[in-house]
C-alpha positions in Angstrom: 16.0 14.7 47.1 13.3 16.5 49.3 10.4 14.6 47.6 12.2 11.3 48.2 12.8 12.1 51.8 9.1 13.2 52.3 8.0 9.9 50.7 10.3 8.0 53.0 8.9 9.6 56.1 5.4 9.0 54.9 6.1 5.4 54.3 7.7 4.9 57.7 4.5 6.5 59.2 2.2 4.0 57.5 4.4 1.1 58.4 4.2 2.1 62.0 0.5 2.8 62.1 -0.9 0.3 59.6 0.4 -3.3 59.7 -1.1 -4.0 56.2 1.2 -1.3 54.7 4.2 -3.7 54.9 2.1 -6.6 53.3 1.1 -4.3 50.5 4.7 -3.1 49.9 5.8 -6.6 49.4 3.2 -7.0 46.6 4.4 -3.8 45.0 1.4 -1.7 46.1 1.5 1.7 47.7 -0.5 1.9 50.9 -1.7 5.4 50.1 -3.2 4.1 46.7 -4.9 1.3 48.6 -6.5 3.8 51.0 -7.7 6.0 48.1 -9.4 3.1 46.4 -10.6 1.1 49.4 -13.7 3.3 50.0 -16.7 2.0 51.8 -19.2 3.1 49.2 -17.0 1.5 46.4 -16.3 -1.8 48.0 -20.1 -2.0 48.9 -21.1 -1.4 45.1 -20.5 -5.2 44.2 -17.9 -4.8 41.6 -17.6 -8.0 39.7 -15.5 -6.9 36.7 -12.7 -4.5 36.1 -11.6 -3.1 32.9 -8.0 -1.7 33.3 -7.2 0.4 30.2 -3.6 1.6 30.2 -2.4 -1.0 32.6 1.5 -0.4 32.2 3.1 -3.1 34.4 0.1 -4.0 36.3 0.1 -1.4 39.2 -3.7 -0.9 39.1 -4.3 -4.6 38.5 -2.5 -5.4 41.8 -4.3 -2.7 43.7 -7.7 -3.8 42.4 -7.1 -7.3 43.4 -6.6 -6.2 47.0 -9.8 -4.1 47.0 -11.9 -6.5 44.9 -10.5 -10.0 45.6 -13.0 -12.0 43.4 -13.5 -9.6 40.5 -12.4 -10.5 37.0 -9.7 -8.1 35.7 -9.2 -7.3 32.0 -5.9 -5.3 31.7 -4.9 -3.6 28.4 -1.3 -2.7 27.6 0.2 -2.2 24.2 4.0 -1.8 25.0 5.6 -5.3 24.6 8.1 -4.9 27.5 5.4 -3.6 29.9 3.0 -6.3 28.8 5.6 -9.0 29.7 5.7 -7.5 33.3 1.9 -7.1 33.3 1.5 -10.8 32.6 3.4 -11.6 35.7 1.7 -9.0 37.9 -0.8 -11.5 39.4 0.7 -15.0 39.0 -1.8 -17.8 39.2 -4.7 -15.5 39.3 -7.4 -17.3 37.1 -9.6 -14.1 37.1 -6.8 -11.9 35.6 -6.7 -11.5 31.8 -3.8 -9.3 30.4 -4.5 -8.2 26.9 -1.7 -6.9 24.6 -3.4 -4.0 22.8 -4.7 -0.6 23.2 -8.2 0.6 23.3 -9.6 3.3 20.9 -12.5 4.4 18.8 -12.0 1.8 16.0 -10.1 -1.5 15.2 -6.8 -0.4 13.7 -3.0 -0.2 13.9 -1.8 3.1 15.1 1.7 4.7 15.8 2.5 4.9 19.5 5.1 7.1 21.0 7.1 5.4 23.7 8.3 7.6 26.6 11.6 7.0 28.4 9.3 6.9 31.4 6.9 4.2 30.2 3.7 5.4 32.0 4.0 8.7 30.0 3.8 6.8 26.7 1.0 7.9 24.5 -0.6 8.0 20.9 0.0 11.8 21.2 3.1 13.9 21.1 4.3 15.1 24.5 4.3 18.9 25.2 7.1 20.6 27.0 4.8 21.4 29.9 4.6 17.7 30.6 8.4 17.5 30.9 8.3 20.4 33.4 5.5 19.1 35.5 6.7 15.6 35.7 10.5 15.5 36.0 10.5 11.7 35.5 9.4 12.3 32.0 11.9 15.2 31.1 13.7 12.8 28.8 10.6 12.9 26.6 9.5 10.3 24.0 11.8 8.2 21.7 12.0 9.5 18.1 10.6 6.4 16.4 7.0 5.4 17.0 6.0 1.8 17.2 2.9 0.3 15.6 0.4 -1.1 18.2 -2.9 -2.9 17.7 -5.9 -1.0 18.8 -9.4 -2.5 19.4 -12.7 -0.9 20.8 -13.9 -1.7 24.3 -17.3 -2.5 22.8 -15.7 -5.3 20.7 -14.0 -6.7 23.7 -17.1 -6.4 25.9 -19.1 -8.4 23.4 -16.5 -11.1 23.3 -16.0 -11.6 27.1 -19.6 -10.9 28.2 -18.4 -9.6 31.6 -20.4 -9.9 34.8 -22.0 -6.7 36.3 -21.2 -4.5 38.2 -18.3 -3.1 36.1 -15.6 -0.7 37.1 -13.7 1.0 34.2 -10.4 2.6 34.8 -8.8 4.6 31.9 -5.2 6.0 32.1 -4.2 6.6 28.6 -2.3 10.0 28.5 -4.5 12.1 26.3 -6.4 9.3 24.4 -9.4 9.3 26.7 -11.8 10.6 24.1 -11.0 7.9 21.6 -11.4 5.1 24.3 -14.7 6.4 25.2 -15.9 6.8 21.6 -15.2 3.0 21.3 -17.1 2.1 24.4 -20.6 3.5 23.6 -22.5 0.3 24.2 -20.2 -1.0 27.1 -20.7 2.2 29.0 -24.4 1.5 29.3 -23.4 -1.4 31.6 -20.6 0.4 33.5 -21.2 1.3 37.1 -18.1 3.3 38.1 -15.4 5.0 36.0 -12.0 6.1 37.2 -10.3 8.2 34.6 -7.2 10.3 34.6 -8.1 13.8 33.2 -5.9 16.8 32.5 -6.4 20.4 33.4 -3.6 21.7 31.1 -2.3 20.6 27.7 0.4 17.9 28.5 0.0 16.2 25.1 -0.6 17.7 21.6 -4.3 18.1 20.8 -5.4 16.2 24.0 -8.9 16.7 25.5 -9.1 18.4 28.8 -11.2 18.0 31.8 -14.3 19.8 30.5 -14.3 17.8 27.3 -14.3 14.5 29.1 -16.8 15.7 31.7 -19.3 16.6 29.0 -18.9 13.1 27.4 -19.4 11.4 30.8 -22.3 13.7 31.8 -24.0 13.0 28.4 -23.8 9.3 29.1 -25.5 9.5 32.6 -22.5 9.6 34.8 -22.1 12.1 37.7 -18.8 13.3 38.8 -18.1 12.3 42.4 -14.7 13.8 43.1 -11.1 12.6 42.7 -8.9 9.7 44.1 -5.9 11.9 43.7 -4.4 14.8 41.8 -1.0 15.7 40.6 0.5 19.3 40.6 3.3 21.1 38.9 6.4 20.9 41.3 7.2 24.7 41.0 3.8 26.4 40.7 1.7 23.9 42.5 -0.9 24.3 39.7 -3.0 21.1 39.4 -2.0 19.3 36.1 -3.9 16.1 36.3 -6.5 14.2 38.5 -8.0 10.7 38.8 -11.6 11.5 38.5 -14.5 9.3 39.8 -17.7 9.2 37.8 -20.7 7.0 38.9 -23.7 6.0 36.7 -26.9 7.6 38.1 
């Protein structure tokens, strides 16, 4: 109740101070997310292509379209019901390409665990700490996994031959290492990466911040801070963050 009240107060403040906030709300975009991404150095980087891995219902695609109005957006989402909504996220947008599959280290079909809260769905089993830290996910995952098609970003990259400069966003609930292992050649052409990273084990056997940092550093990317971070509601311990990496 308190968090909802706080969110309502923040939203009212944005509406009063920033006229664009109302316009964004009509499009299903949170103004605070727009402010986070709409950074001068990023908008000046000439992003022509966005790879949106873990697109869910198109939240990041909508946000990206506001910040990079002419970029081509390739959004990956394996869940059928979420993909149906993703397809309608940017109606009539000829530079928006929804793809109904997941990204990983090889071409395959893998078992995917649907969460009652769809953004928390993963190839990995959810730990109890996740349910504690994110109350919207306390119902956990459904018992029966569903098969989903997996492809590598390198394969997709070779098929679409995207324009530079490339922004890669990865939000895959503990599957980050597999996505990166399947994007070795593509990453050579990527300019900016925004990747959700965990500081605590929220999924079984998931990589943590240091693991992903070392991969990114090894591929010539420098850590440039976060867009946002998420904390445990009782302890305030940081659980996850949306990290920014830039190719040097």
